[in-house]
Residue, then its C-alpha position, 0 to 999 in steps of 0.5 A: x498538495x505536497x506530501x513528503x516522500x516518507x509520509x506517502x507510504x504508511x505501512x506494508x499490507x501483509x495479508x494472505x490475499x496480498x501475498x498470493x497477489x505478490x507471488x503471482x503478479x509481483x504486485x506489492x500492497x501498501x497503505x498510503x496517504x489518502x491524498x497521495x497520487x499514483x505518481x507520488x506513490x511510484x516516486x516514494x516506492x522507487x526512492x524508499x526501496x530502490x526498485x523500478x515500478x512499472x504500474x500503480x493501482x490505488x483503491x480507497x477502502x471505506x471506513x466501517x460503522x462501529x458501535x460500543x454500547x449505544x455509541x455509534x462511530x465510524x472508522x476513517x477511510x484509507x487508501x491502499x496501493x498495489x505497486x507492480x515491480x519490474x522483473x527481478x526487483x524485490x522488496x526485502x521487507x516482504x520476503x521474510x513474511x511467507x511461511 
């Protein structure tokens, strides 16, 4: 399956845990397309942010069951990727987030 580069990375994940991980190991967190492979994520991040990617780790977050009144539904599964960058490379999108 061919996914366009701009569709592979959906959004950055900016949480306290991902910020600590970014500062400690230079690993940036993104929500990515569920069908994207590690190679596609690496190529997309390198092209979109003009950085050199050393490693990509992915994880599928399972959707939670939710209910409103008697109606029971389920949130969709989604995939996240942790991208480790080369020493000295940064993504400006994340730099203004730490307080």
